C-alpha positions in Angstrom: 80.1 134.1 123.0 80.3 130.7 121.1 79.3 130.8 117.2 76.1 128.8 116.4 77.0 126.2 113.8 74.9 126.1 110.5 74.4 122.7 109.0 73.1 121.7 105.9 70.5 118.8 105.8 69.9 117.2 102.5 66.6 115.7 102.0 65.3 113.2 99.4 61.5 113.6 99.6 59.5 112.2 102.3 58.7 108.5 102.9 61.1 105.9 103.2 60.3 103.7 100.2 60.7 106.8 97.6 61.9 109.7 99.7 63.7 110.6 102.9 63.2 108.3 105.9 61.0 110.6 108.1 62.1 109.1 111.4 65.9 109.7 110.6 65.2 113.0 109.2 63.3 114.1 112.3 65.8 112.5 114.5 68.5 114.3 112.8 67.0 117.6 113.1 66.3 117.0 116.9 69.9 115.9 117.2 71.2 119.1 115.9 68.7 121.3 117.6 69.7 119.4 121.1 73.3 120.3 120.3 72.5 124.0 119.8 73.1 124.1 116.0 71.1 125.8 113.3 70.0 123.9 110.3 68.6 124.4 106.9 66.8 121.8 105.2 67.6 121.4 101.4 66.2 119.3 98.6 66.5 119.5 94.7 63.5 121.2 93.1 62.8 118.2 90.6 60.5 115.3 90.3 61.3 112.0 92.4 61.8 108.9 90.5 58.4 107.3 91.3 55.7 107.5 94.0 55.2 104.6 96.4 52.0 104.0 98.2 53.4 103.4 101.8 50.1 101.5 102.8 50.8 98.6 100.2 54.6 99.3 99.3 53.7 99.3 95.5 54.5 102.1 93.2 51.6 104.1 91.8 51.4 104.2 88.2 51.4 107.9 86.7 51.8 109.3 90.3 54.2 112.4 90.1 55.8 114.1 93.2 58.2 117.0 93.4 61.3 116.5 95.9 61.3 120.2 97.1 57.6 120.0 98.0 57.7 116.6 99.7 61.0 117.4 101.7 58.9 120.7 102.8 56.5 118.0 104.5 59.6 117.4 107.0 61.0 120.8 107.1 57.5 122.5 107.4 56.1 125.2 104.8 58.5 127.5 103.1 61.6 126.1 105.2 63.2 123.8 102.6 65.7 125.6 100.5 65.9 124.6 96.7 69.2 123.0 96.3 70.1 125.3 93.2 70.1 128.3 95.7 72.3 126.5 98.3 76.1 127.5 98.8 78.4 125.3 100.5 80.1 128.3 102.0 77.1 129.2 104.0 77.2 126.0 106.2 79.7 124.4 108.5 78.6 120.9 107.8 76.2 118.5 106.0 74.2 115.7 107.2 72.2 113.5 105.0 69.2 111.2 106.5 68.7 108.0 104.6 65.6 106.4 102.9 65.3 105.0 99.5 65.0 108.4 98.0 68.6 109.0 98.5 69.2 105.7 96.4 66.5 106.5 93.9 66.3 110.3 93.6 69.8 111.8 94.5 71.6 108.8 92.7 70.8 105.4 90.9 72.4 103.3 93.4 69.1 101.4 94.2 68.9 100.3 90.4 72.7 100.0 89.3 74.5 99.5 92.5 78.3 100.4 92.1 77.6 101.4 88.4 75.2 103.9 89.4 75.3 107.6 88.9 74.6 110.8 90.9 72.6 114.0 90.2 75.0 116.5 89.1 73.8 119.2 91.6 73.8 116.7 94.4 77.3 115.7 93.8 78.5 119.1 93.2 77.0 120.2 96.6 78.7 117.1 98.3 82.0 117.4 96.8 81.9 121.2 98.1 81.8 120.0 101.6 84.7 117.7 101.1 86.8 119.9 99.1 86.4 122.7 101.8 87.4 120.2 104.7 83.8 120.6 106.3 82.5 117.5 108.1 79.7 115.2 106.6 77.3 113.0 108.3 75.7 110.1 106.3 73.1 108.1 107.6 71.4 105.0 106.4 71.9 104.5 103.0 73.5 107.8 102.3 77.1 106.4 102.7 76.4 104.8 99.3 75.6 108.3 97.9 78.9 109.5 99.2 80.9 106.5 97.8 79.3 107.0 94.4 80.2 110.6 94.6 83.8 110.2 95.4 84.8 107.2 93.5 87.7 107.6 91.5 88.7 110.7 93.7 88.8 109.6 97.3 88.8 106.6 99.4 86.6 106.9 102.5 86.0 104.7 105.5 82.3 104.1 105.9 79.4 101.8 106.9 76.3 100.5 105.4 75.5 98.0 108.4 75.9 94.5 107.9 74.6 93.9 104.2 77.2 92.2 102.3 76.2 93.1 98.9 76.1 97.0 99.8 79.7 96.2 101.4 81.0 94.5 98.3 79.7 97.6 96.1 81.4 99.9 98.4 84.9 97.9 98.1 84.4 98.0 94.1 83.9 101.7 94.4 87.2 102.0 96.1 86.0 102.7 99.7 86.6 101.0 102.8 83.4 99.2 104.4 83.4 98.5 108.2 80.5 96.0 109.3 78.7 97.3 112.2 76.5 95.2 114.4 73.6 97.6 115.2 72.0 100.9 114.3 73.7 102.5 117.5 77.0 102.3 116.1 79.0 104.9 114.3 82.2 105.0 111.9 84.5 108.0 112.2 86.8 108.4 109.0 89.0 111.2 110.4 90.9 112.0 107.3 87.9 112.7 105.4 85.6 114.2 108.3 83.1 111.7 107.4 80.8 110.2 110.1 78.4 107.2 109.2 75.7 105.4 111.2 73.7 102.6 109.6 70.1 103.5 111.1 67.4 101.6 109.2 69.7 99.8 107.1 68.8 97.4 109.9 65.3 96.9 109.0 64.3 95.7 112.6 66.1 98.3 114.5 64.5 99.9 117.5 63.6 103.7 117.1 65.6 104.2 120.3 68.7 102.6 118.8 68.4 104.6 115.7 68.2 107.7 117.8 71.3 106.7 119.5 73.3 106.2 116.2 72.2 109.5 114.7 72.7 111.5 117.7 76.5 110.0 118.2 76.8 110.9 114.5 75.7 114.5 114.7 77.6 114.9 117.8 80.9 113.9 115.8 79.9 116.2 113.0 79.4 119.2 115.2 82.7 118.7 117.0 84.7 118.7 113.6 82.8 121.8 112.4 
């Protein structure tokens, strides 16, 4: 009987403006399930950078939300693991949906670009997968988190879609950026077992196209696990 692969899914809250992109997160879990993999949602137990009203798109002054609590909205009650308790050796692969929370909560790419920093716990967890030779899937803006984490250590091949500014930042971080024309595309970096797909880096992407890219990304991650 074939072994069931177990995949860590790192979330950054709930809501594309200040947390995980909900559609990308749910499609990631759906793709993993359809391919027969088990998954564990994971998030840091810490406050997110800020809270955005998703009806207006504006930050809410004084509002505070917790990343683990917000990510649990997607994972379901009690099913999201505190990152402090997560161990790389317990998983065969890692997949990271996007959303501004990745660039605001897991790192500071949203504010500082190529000069940004990564939360130490997130950086250690991500580096652990690369060090162990385990595959990583990075969706939407998540490749920027990978680039910041690996800067000065490893050069990866990845995509953030077709945004010139993001592409330039990746190059300055020592990574190789590949322009992609739509959310359906994936880039496979065989040497690093890194698979990336742009998803909602294309703001006007159709949900069906985002699904195609994410399903392809997940499938390639699982092939290498």
